[in-house]
DRENLUMZA-42034 format. One record per residue (C-alpha): x, y, z; residue in three letters; residue number from 1. Coordinates in pm, whole numbers, plus 50000, padded with zeros to 5 digits. Each point is the difference from the previous one (the first is absolute). Layout:
N
NODE     u     v     w residu num
NODE     X     Y     Z    ALA NUM
...
//
This chain:
363
NODE     u     v     w residu num
NODE 50000 50000 50000    UNK   1
NODE 50130 50347 49910    UNK   2
NODE 50034 50197 50320    UNK   3
NODE 50053 50315 49795    UNK   4
NODE 49671 49980 49807    UNK   5
NODE 49761 50300 50010    UNK   6
NODE 49747 49783 50186    UNK   7
NODE 50263 49907 50261    UNK   8
NODE 50107 50361 50035    UNK   9
NODE 49638 50106 50039    UNK  10
NODE 49945 49732 50263    UNK  11
NODE 50317 50106 50186    UNK  12
NODE 49900 50363 49987    UNK  13
NODE 49654 49907 50119    UNK  14
NODE 50142 49809 50293    UNK  15
NODE 50219 50295 50091    UNK  16
NODE 49702 50234 49989    UNK  17
NODE 49797 49758 50213    UNK  18
NODE 50282 49973 50251    UNK  19
NODE 50031 50377 50014    UNK  20
NODE 49627 50029 50060    UNK  21
NODE 50019 49743 50281    UNK  22
NODE 50289 50184 50163    UNK  23
NODE 49825 50335 49959    UNK  24
NODE 49681 49860 50149    UNK  25
NODE 50190 49843 50289    UNK  26
NODE 50188 50324 50066    UNK  27
NODE 49675 50197 49990    UNK  28
NODE 49836 49756 50239    UNK  29
NODE 50299 50019 50233    UNK  30
NODE 49987 50379 49991    UNK  31
NODE 49628 49990 50070    UNK  32
NODE 50023 49761 50294    UNK  33
NODE 50327 50157 50119    UNK  34
NODE 50150 49686 50148    UNK  35
NODE 50340 50125 50116    UNK  36
NODE 50317 49798 50030    UNK  37
NODE 50118 49975 50362    UNK  38
NODE 50368 49995 50100    UNK  39
NODE 50062 49911 50363    UNK  40
NODE 50340 50069 50159    UNK  41
NODE 50121 49820 50313    UNK  42
NODE 50329 50005 50189    UNK  43
NODE 50091 49635 49951    UNK  44
NODE 49845 49693 49840    UNK  45
NODE 50127 49795 50294    UNK  46
NODE 49813 50219 50250    UNK  47
NODE 49692 49844 50158    UNK  48
NODE 49856 50347 50052    UNK  49
NODE 50062 50091 49635    UNK  50
NODE 49841 49678 49879    UNK  51
NODE 49697 50064 50220    UNK  52
NODE 49959 50336 49827    UNK  53
NODE 50022 49831 49661    UNK  54
NODE 49735 49746 50105    UNK  55
NODE 49746 50273 50077    UNK  56
NODE 50094 50218 49704    UNK  57
NODE 49992 49712 49754    UNK  58
NODE 49659 49889 50126    UNK  59
NODE 49854 50345 49931    UNK  60
NODE 50164 50014 49656    UNK  61
NODE 49870 49653 49913    UNK  62
NODE 49648 50098 50101    UNK  63
NODE 49997 50267 49725    UNK  64
NODE 50217 49812 49748    UNK  65
NODE 50273 50262 50018    UNK  66
NODE 50356 49927 49891    UNK  67
NODE 50212 49965 50315    UNK  68
NODE 50378 50006 50032    UNK  69
NODE 50233 49992 50302    UNK  70
NODE 50332 50181 50031    UNK  71
NODE 50252 49979 50286    UNK  72
NODE 50235 50280 50106    UNK  73
NODE 50225 49796 50230    UNK  74
NODE 49946 50304 50225    UNK  75
NODE 50188 50221 49753    UNK  76
NODE 49805 50306 49887    UNK  77
NODE 50230 50049 49701    UNK  78
NODE 49893 49662 49863    UNK  79
NODE 49634 50103 50006    UNK  80
NODE 50090 50331 49840    UNK  81
NODE 50152 49806 49712    UNK  82
NODE 49739 49723 49974    UNK  83
NODE 49688 50213 50037    UNK  84
NODE 50167 50273 49796    UNK  85
NODE 50031 49754 49710    UNK  86
NODE 49633 49899 50035    UNK  87
NODE 49888 50363 50003    UNK  88
NODE 50223 50091 49703    UNK  89
NODE 49859 49711 49794    UNK  90
NODE 49649 50143 50030    UNK  91
NODE 49791 49957 50310    UNK  92
NODE 49702 50233 49968    UNK  93
NODE 49743 49911 50265    UNK  94
NODE 50205 49704 50123    UNK  95
NODE 50039 49965 50377    UNK  96
NODE 50333 49987 50186    UNK  97
NODE 49994 49901 50368    UNK  98
NODE 50325 49991 50194    UNK  99
NODE 50220 50076 50298    UNK 100
NODE 50266 50243 49871    UNK 101
NODE 50245 49847 50255    UNK 102
NODE 50115 50347 50106    UNK 103
NODE 49858 50351 50023    UNK 104
NODE 50267 50104 49751    UNK 105
NODE 49826 49820 49711    UNK 106
NODE 49633 50072 50067    UNK 107
NODE 49961 50328 49813    UNK 108
NODE 50205 49882 49702    UNK 109
NODE 49780 49692 49962    UNK 110
NODE 49682 50203 50038    UNK 111
NODE 50121 50255 49742    UNK 112
NODE 50085 49731 49747    UNK 113
NODE 49660 49840 50047    UNK 114
NODE 49835 50337 49942    UNK 115
NODE 50202 50058 49682    UNK 116
NODE 49869 49669 49867    UNK 117
NODE 49646 50083 50121    UNK 118
NODE 50008 49689 50217    UNK 119
NODE 49840 49967 50343    UNK 120
NODE 50233 49932 50292    UNK 121
NODE 49953 49899 50365    UNK 122
NODE 50282 49989 50254    UNK 123
NODE 50069 49827 50332    UNK 124
NODE 50213 50076 50303    UNK 125
NODE 50248 50251 49852    UNK 126
NODE 49890 50353 49918    UNK 127
NODE 50162 50334 50089    UNK 128
NODE 49790 50201 50243    UNK 129
NODE 49991 50307 49777    UNK 130
NODE 49809 49842 49711    UNK 131
NODE 49658 49835 49987    UNK 132
NODE 49777 49837 49737    UNK 133
NODE 49768 50302 49996    UNK 134
NODE 50270 50260 49935    UNK 135
NODE 50257 49812 49788    UNK 136
NODE 49900 49859 49659    UNK 137
NODE 49655 49984 50152    UNK 138
NODE 49830 49855 49690    UNK 139
NODE 50234 49701 50001    UNK 140
NODE 50121 49937 50356    UNK 141
NODE 49690 49823 50131    UNK 142
NODE 50096 49930 50362    UNK 143
NODE 50270 49927 50253    UNK 144
NODE 49931 49714 50243    UNK 145
NODE 50199 49897 50303    UNK 146
NODE 49980 49853 50349    UNK 147
NODE 50053 50202 50316    UNK 148
NODE 50362 49939 50094    UNK 149
NODE 49977 50209 50315    UNK 150
NODE 49719 49780 50130    UNK 151
NODE 50199 49688 49909    UNK 152
NODE 50314 50114 50182    UNK 153
NODE 49805 50122 50301    UNK 154
NODE 49788 49688 50050    UNK 155
NODE 50292 49763 49945    UNK 156
NODE 50203 50209 50248    UNK 157
NODE 49720 49973 50254    UNK 158
NODE 49987 49623 49952    UNK 159
NODE 50376 49971 50058    UNK 160
NODE 49980 50218 50311    UNK 161
NODE 49728 49779 50145    UNK 162
NODE 50183 49679 49912    UNK 163
NODE 50317 50102 50191    UNK 164
NODE 49812 50139 50295    UNK 165
NODE 50094 50357 49911    UNK 166
NODE 50369 49947 50080    UNK 167
NODE 50303 49922 49784    UNK 168
NODE 50209 50086 49698    UNK 169
NODE 49860 50002 49647    UNK 170
NODE 50163 50029 49658    UNK 171
NODE 49833 50111 49677    UNK 172
NODE 50037 49865 49646    UNK 173
NODE 49898 50272 49755    UNK 174
NODE 49909 49990 49630    UNK 175
NODE 50141 50239 49739    UNK 176
NODE 50105 50345 50117    UNK 177
NODE 49779 50218 49778    UNK 178
NODE 49692 49773 49996    UNK 179
NODE 49692 50155 50166    UNK 180
NODE 49897 49658 50146    UNK 181
NODE 50340 49967 50169    UNK 182
NODE 49983 50354 50139    UNK 183
NODE 49639 49963 50113    UNK 184
NODE 50049 49666 50174    UNK 185
NODE 50302 50129 50188    UNK 186
NODE 49812 50317 50097    UNK 187
NODE 49718 49784 50140    UNK 188
NODE 50251 49780 50181    UNK 189
NODE 50162 50305 50162    UNK 190
NODE 49654 50103 50121    UNK 191
NODE 49964 49660 50165    UNK 192
NODE 50346 50035 50154    UNK 193
NODE 49900 50334 50151    UNK 194
NODE 49702 49832 50166    UNK 195
NODE 50216 49709 50122    UNK 196
NODE 50298 50171 50170    UNK 197
NODE 50141 49672 50129    UNK 198
NODE 50051 49873 49644    UNK 199
NODE 50331 50148 49884    UNK 200
NODE 50110 50023 49636    UNK 201
NODE 50354 49860 49978    UNK 202
NODE 50054 50043 49625    UNK 203
NODE 49823 50028 49664    UNK 204
NODE 50134 49908 49657    UNK 205
NODE 49869 49991 49643    UNK 206
NODE 49965 49648 49861    UNK 207
NODE 49831 50120 49677    UNK 208
NODE 49700 49764 50037    UNK 209
NODE 50247 49713 49952    UNK 210
NODE 49978 49679 50206    UNK 211
NODE 50365 49903 49963    UNK 212
NODE 50124 50347 50097    UNK 213
NODE 49770 49996 50301    UNK 214
NODE 50139 49664 50111    UNK 215
NODE 50358 50130 49969    UNK 216
NODE 49922 50318 50192    UNK 217
NODE 49824 49804 50274    UNK 218
NODE 50300 49769 50038    UNK 219
NODE 50217 50306 50058    UNK 220
NODE 49759 50140 50258    UNK 221
NODE 49989 49671 50189    UNK 222
NODE 50379 49995 50013    UNK 223
NODE 50013 50363 50116    UNK 224
NODE 49706 50028 50240    UNK 225
NODE 49938 49638 50102    UNK 226
NODE 49735 49954 50268    UNK 227
NODE 49922 50373 50001    UNK 228
NODE 49783 49948 49690    UNK 229
NODE 49649 49911 50107    UNK 230
NODE 49818 50095 49679    UNK 231
NODE 50055 50064 49629    UNK 232
NODE 49779 50241 49807    UNK 233
NODE 50006 49919 49625    UNK 234
NODE 49823 50226 49753    UNK 235
NODE 49886 49710 49784    UNK 236
NODE 49957 49624 50025    UNK 237
NODE 50295 49916 49777    UNK 238
NODE 50240 50173 50237    UNK 239
NODE 49819 49846 50298    UNK 240
NODE 50061 49654 49851    UNK 241
NODE 50368 50086 49968    UNK 242
NODE 50008 50104 50366    UNK 243
NODE 49830 49675 50107    UNK 244
NODE 50252 49799 49796    UNK 245
NODE 50287 50168 50186    UNK 246
NODE 49828 49939 50333    UNK 247
NODE 49954 49632 49919    UNK 248
NODE 50375 49971 49948    UNK 249
NODE 50048 50103 50362    UNK 250
NODE 49703 49810 50141    UNK 251
NODE 49819 50326 50074    UNK 252
NODE 49698 49972 49771    UNK 253
NODE 49687 50052 50205    UNK 254
NODE 50203 50150 50283    UNK 255
NODE 50084 50329 49825    UNK 256
NODE 49677 50161 49880    UNK 257
NODE 49970 50092 49629    UNK 258
NODE 49744 50205 49809    UNK 259
NODE 49947 50046 49625    UNK 260
NODE 49759 50145 49748    UNK 261
NODE 49807 49884 49689    UNK 262
NODE 49855 49680 50148    UNK 263
NODE 50155 49746 49763    UNK 264
NODE 49927 49634 50074    UNK 265
NODE 50349 49914 50134    UNK 266
NODE 49976 50284 50249    UNK 267
NODE 49648 49903 50102    UNK 268
NODE 50122 49646 50066    UNK 269
NODE 50275 50141 50223    UNK 270
NODE 49748 50209 50192    UNK 271
NODE 49799 49683 50056    UNK 272
NODE 50309 49806 50113    UNK 273
NODE 50117 50281 50230    UNK 274
NODE 50320 50084 49812    UNK 275
NODE 49848 50335 49902    UNK 276
NODE 49790 50228 50217    UNK 277
NODE 49803 50185 49734    UNK 278
NODE 49970 50111 49640    UNK 279
NODE 49776 50252 49827    UNK 280
NODE 49791 49816 49740    UNK 281
NODE 49933 50186 49676    UNK 282
NODE 49760 49849 49747    UNK 283
NODE 50204 49993 49680    UNK 284
NODE 49724 49832 49800    UNK 285
NODE 49750 50271 50089    UNK 286
NODE 50261 50267 49926    UNK 287
NODE 50052 49854 49654    UNK 288
NODE 49628 49967 49936    UNK 289
NODE 49905 50351 50115    UNK 290
NODE 50280 50174 49809    UNK 291
NODE 49929 49806 49682    UNK 292
NODE 49627 50064 50021    UNK 293
NODE 50057 50373 50057    UNK 294
NODE 50239 50028 49708    UNK 295
NODE 49772 49804 49771    UNK 296
NODE 49697 50205 50101    UNK 297
NODE 50171 50330 49916    UNK 298
NODE 50149 49873 49672    UNK 299
NODE 49662 49860 49895    UNK 300
NODE 49810 50312 50101    UNK 301
NODE 49802 49849 50288    UNK 302
NODE 50160 50248 50242    UNK 303
NODE 50058 50371 49946    UNK 304
NODE 50320 50112 50174    UNK 305
NODE 49872 50356 50023    UNK 306
NODE 49716 49884 50224    UNK 307
NODE 50219 49813 50249    UNK 308
NODE 50105 50149 50334    UNK 309
NODE 50359 50020 50118    UNK 310
NODE 49925 49718 50246    UNK 311
NODE 49893 49780 49708    UNK 312
NODE 50324 50059 49813    UNK 313
NODE 50258 49972 50279    UNK 314
NODE 49908 49757 50275    UNK 315
NODE 50112 49727 50236    UNK 316
NODE 49867 49645 49982    UNK 317
NODE 49896 49810 50311    UNK 318
NODE 50255 49782 50184    UNK 319
NODE 49991 49768 50302    UNK 320
NODE 50251 49948 50281    UNK 321
NODE 50049 49625 50042    UNK 322
NODE 50106 49847 50330    UNK 323
NODE 49954 49655 50149    UNK 324
NODE 49646 50107 50096    UNK 325
NODE 49871 50028 49643    UNK 326
NODE 50257 49824 49780    UNK 327
NODE 49778 49695 49940    UNK 328
NODE 49725 50221 49857    UNK 329
NODE 50243 50166 49759    UNK 330
NODE 50158 49669 49898    UNK 331
NODE 49653 49867 49918    UNK 332
NODE 49945 50268 49735    UNK 333
NODE 50017 49851 49650    UNK 334
NODE 49981 50242 49706    UNK 335
NODE 49731 49912 49747    UNK 336
NODE 50017 50149 49650    UNK 337
NODE 49620 50019 49996    UNK 338
NODE 50020 50267 50271    UNK 339
NODE 50215 50222 49780    UNK 340
NODE 49789 50079 49697    UNK 341
NODE 49961 50345 49851    UNK 342
NODE 49628 50012 50073    UNK 343
NODE 50050 49911 50368    UNK 344
NODE 50277 50257 50053    UNK 345
NODE 49810 50259 49797    UNK 346
NODE 49709 49983 50245    UNK 347
NODE 50221 50198 50241    UNK 348
NODE 50357 50065 49889    UNK 349
NODE 50088 50138 50345    UNK 350
NODE 49844 49729 50220    UNK 351
NODE 50344 49906 50140    UNK 352
NODE 50129 50357 50034    UNK 353
NODE 50135 50091 50341    UNK 354
NODE 49975 50371 49921    UNK 355
NODE 50204 50266 49821    UNK 356
NODE 50379 50018 50017    UNK 357
NODE 50076 50286 50243    UNK 358
NODE 50193 50300 49876    UNK 359
NODE 50369 49963 50066    UNK 360
NODE 49997 49622 50045    UNK 361
NODE 50159 49920 49662    UNK 362
NODE 50328 50180 50063    UNK 363
//
């Protein structure tokens, strides 16, 4: 058969026209329904907390048949600047980017690049105090969500004070120096120290949210301070696990009190066993679901940013202090994707809000 015959050429041209019509129709339908692509950024793919976020976010995206992709920063803001920058540069009108910038230093740059691409962006944890979603790229920066670090540090500090009978030395494992969560949790801890004068801070060091670094630092403290250490305040569960590992090496696990934050399963198990005193549980799955639903709603046109209050665009999510008294209840929680659909979250986007982020708390 002659593939170059006029009939063949006509048929080929006809197929091309048909394909073009299909693509045009599909593009028009996509534009009409405005189903945005969703790009979700987490700190690490090996993080239980990050994976919990992805679970909730992915469930919402699946409920509306939205394209969903996950990116990891490895806690390096520059990596997100490059990765999200490439996505924005390739064309991302009305897509949704949801991420923790990893540092205040990268928040505005990421927001600006999203705005230049006419994408919608939501941020977690890290945001300079001087900028807000309603006054910076306000048509594109949908919201900033976080958890109250001051409350976390304060309540964990109170739990440690109670567990050592209000007397003894304590050391503090801190996150990253310029991270608002690290600053907030330490500020809350200092508040607890002020109310527990018999609990004395012996030293504090940055372990950069890293379990291995925390274990190494704790080993050094045990060699230096010995029996003077009655408690260890860790700003997240990963560092708390590192502290417990160092204590186990010396046969001190369960004897020196340890607190953490985030409520990951390993830490909850240690609270139950008595090797940790407390942790602040944050619901990563709900965080992922709420942020994804908000971003989708704005990109689709179901929410008008101009009609939202400041408290609806910059807010804390609810969290729970976990001790031996309530750890079984928290361990019994099993996330169900059916609970994280767009329609269910849409019924009240702010049902798990703990209130607006106070002025000055994001420094």
